[in-house]
C-alpha positions in Angstrom: 241.3 178.1 86.4 240.6 174.4 85.6 242.9 171.7 86.6 242.5 168.1 85.2 242.9 165.4 87.8 243.0 162.2 85.8 244.3 160.1 88.7 245.3 160.0 92.3 248.9 161.2 91.4 247.4 164.4 89.9 245.3 165.0 93.0 248.3 164.4 95.2 250.3 166.9 93.1 247.6 169.5 93.5 247.6 168.9 97.2 251.3 169.4 97.3 251.0 172.7 95.4 248.4 174.0 97.9 250.3 172.8 101.0 253.5 174.5 99.8 251.9 177.9 100.0 249.3 177.4 102.7 249.4 179.9 105.6 247.6 180.3 108.9 244.4 182.1 108.3 243.8 180.5 104.9 240.8 178.6 103.9 240.7 175.8 101.3 237.0 175.4 100.5 236.3 172.1 98.8 232.9 171.7 97.2 231.3 169.2 94.9 228.9 166.3 95.0 229.3 163.1 97.0 232.3 161.1 95.7 233.8 164.1 93.9 237.1 163.8 95.6 236.9 166.4 98.4 238.3 164.2 101.1 240.9 162.7 98.8 242.3 166.2 98.0 242.1 167.2 101.7 244.1 164.1 102.6 246.7 165.0 99.9 247.1 168.5 101.4 247.4 167.1 105.0 250.0 164.5 103.9 251.9 167.2 102.0 252.0 169.2 105.2 253.9 166.3 106.8 251.2 164.2 108.5 252.0 160.5 108.4 249.3 157.9 109.0 245.6 157.8 108.7 243.6 161.0 108.0 240.0 160.2 109.0 237.2 161.8 107.2 235.6 164.3 109.7 232.1 163.5 108.5 231.1 162.2 111.9 233.2 164.4 114.2 232.8 167.4 111.9 236.1 168.9 112.9 239.6 167.3 113.1 242.6 169.2 114.1 246.3 168.7 113.3 249.1 170.5 115.1 252.9 170.7 114.7 255.1 168.8 114.8 252.9 166.3 112.9 252.2 169.0 110.3 254.1 172.1 109.4 251.3 174.5 110.5 248.2 174.2 112.7 245.4 172.9 110.6 241.6 172.4 110.9 239.9 169.8 108.6 236.2 170.2 108.7 233.3 168.4 106.9 230.2 170.5 107.2 227.9 168.1 105.3 225.8 167.3 108.3 225.1 170.9 109.3 221.5 172.0 108.8 222.1 175.7 109.2 225.2 177.9 109.0 225.0 179.0 112.6 225.9 175.5 113.7 229.5 176.2 112.6 229.6 179.0 115.1 228.0 176.8 117.8 230.8 174.3 117.2 233.4 177.0 118.0 234.8 177.1 114.5 236.3 180.6 115.0 238.2 179.3 118.1 239.5 176.3 116.1 240.6 178.6 113.3 242.7 180.9 115.5 246.2 180.7 114.1 245.4 177.8 111.8 244.6 177.1 108.2 241.2 175.5 107.5 240.3 172.9 104.9 236.5 173.0 104.6 234.5 170.3 102.9 230.9 171.3 102.0 231.6 174.9 102.9 228.2 176.1 101.7 226.6 174.2 104.7 228.6 176.5 107.0 227.6 179.7 105.1 230.6 179.6 102.7 234.0 181.2 102.9 234.3 182.7 99.4 233.9 186.2 100.8 237.2 185.8 102.7 240.4 187.2 101.0 242.3 184.1 102.2 239.9 181.6 100.6 240.9 179.2 97.9 237.6 177.8 96.5 237.9 174.5 94.7 234.9 172.9 93.1 235.6 169.2 92.2 233.6 167.7 89.4 233.7 164.2 87.8 234.5 164.0 84.1 235.1 161.3 81.6 238.8 161.5 82.1 238.7 161.5 85.9 238.0 164.7 87.9 238.3 168.4 87.2 239.2 171.0 89.9 237.7 174.5 89.2 239.9 176.8 91.3 238.9 180.3 92.3 241.5 182.1 94.4 240.6 184.8 96.9 242.7 188.0 96.7 245.3 186.7 99.2 245.9 183.7 96.9 246.5 185.6 93.7 249.9 184.6 92.4 250.6 182.1 95.2 249.8 178.9 93.4 252.6 177.9 91.1 
């Protein structure tokens, strides 16, 4: 499915749609080139989950966590851009962070990818003349969940 994202409001609306059905164990895998809007969409999802205030890009820290009551469910926001091999995600303890939480993964391919997981919603963001386009590929657990 392709979703046009002509402006920030459209990106926020997509973030709200995702947040409304996001569950612990889910992965939202955001891919695309530098400046494609991965962090912007991640921030929209986190805001829609109830977080108020700044949402730092986890580019340096790699992993940022959000816990209730500041968000409606435990959430891990990870930016794997700096990883040089997928095993580094394991070495960071990603599985421990994910226990009982949803994961928003930027640059998922750097961590070995998550598309094989039934709970993965893969979104590739691309720039277009009219803004951005989100190419959405739901895993089996996501079928029928996004309104």
